[in-house]
C-alpha positions as CSV (number, residue, x, y, z in Angstrom):
1,M,0.4,0.1,0.1
2,H,1.4,3.7,-0.6
3,C,-0.2,6.6,-0.9
4,E,-0.2,9.0,-3.6
5,G,2.5,12.1,-4.0
6,E,5.9,12.8,-4.4
7,G,8.1,9.7,-4.4
8,H,5.1,7.6,-3.9
9,L,5.8,7.5,-0.3
10,H,4.7,4.2,1.7
11,L,2.6,3.5,5.0
12,D,5.3,2.8,7.6
13,E,4.9,-1.0,9.0
14,R,4.0,0.4,12.3
15,A,0.9,2.4,11.0
16,K,0.2,-0.3,8.9
17,N,0.1,-2.9,11.3
18,D,-1.8,-1.0,13.6
19,A,-4.7,-0.1,10.9
20,R,-4.8,-3.9,10.1
21,R,-5.5,-4.6,13.9
22,R,-8.2,-1.7,13.8
23,L,-9.7,-3.1,10.8
24,L,-9.8,-6.8,12.1
25,S,-11.5,-5.3,14.8
26,V,-14.0,-3.7,13.0
27,R,-14.5,-7.0,11.2
28,G,-15.6,-8.2,14.4
29,H,-18.4,-5.5,15.5
30,I,-19.7,-6.1,11.7
31,D,-20.1,-9.7,12.6
32,S,-21.6,-9.0,16.2
33,I,-23.8,-6.6,14.7
34,L,-24.9,-9.0,12.0
35,K,-25.9,-11.0,14.8
36,M,-27.9,-8.9,16.8
37,L,-29.8,-7.8,13.7
38,E,-30.6,-11.4,13.5
39,S,-31.9,-11.7,17.2
40,R,-35.6,-11.2,18.2
41,D,-34.2,-9.8,21.5
42,V,-31.8,-7.6,20.0
43,Y,-31.3,-4.5,22.7
44,C,-31.2,-1.2,20.3
45,V,-28.8,0.3,22.7
46,D,-26.0,-2.5,22.0
47,I,-26.4,-2.1,18.2
48,L,-25.7,2.0,19.0
49,R,-22.7,1.0,20.7
50,Q,-21.2,-1.4,18.2
51,T,-21.9,1.0,15.6
52,R,-20.2,3.7,17.3
53,A,-17.1,1.3,18.0
54,V,-16.7,0.8,14.1
55,E,-17.1,4.4,13.6
56,G,-14.6,5.2,16.0
57,A,-11.9,2.3,14.3
58,V,-12.5,3.3,11.1
59,S,-11.5,6.8,12.0
60,K,-8.8,5.9,13.7
61,V,-7.3,4.1,10.8
62,G,-7.6,7.3,8.5
63,E,-5.7,9.3,11.0
64,L,-3.3,6.7,11.3
65,V,-2.6,6.7,7.4
66,L,-2.6,10.5,7.6
67,R,-0.4,11.1,10.3
68,S,2.0,8.3,8.8
69,R,1.6,10.4,5.5
70,L,2.4,13.7,7.1
71,R,5.4,11.9,9.0
72,N,7.1,10.7,5.5
73,H,6.2,13.5,3.7
74,A,7.9,15.7,6.0
75,V,11.1,13.8,6.4
76,S,11.3,13.4,2.1
77,A,10.7,17.0,1.5
78,A,13.6,18.3,4.5
């Protein structure tokens, strides 16, 4: 995976591993939400909590990629 721009800057390994871990967690949360929706006894607040967890994790992945990009871009620009 690499970001667009000068020199096709690559996502650093630490950010890549953290993003992967978070996205695997998102997958688990989504599977949980899908199972909840199949249940007749689902509590809507639990679904809301899970969706918020997914939103937060996906947002964090975006932040990680952006930080990596800025960090690597600043180094290459210097």
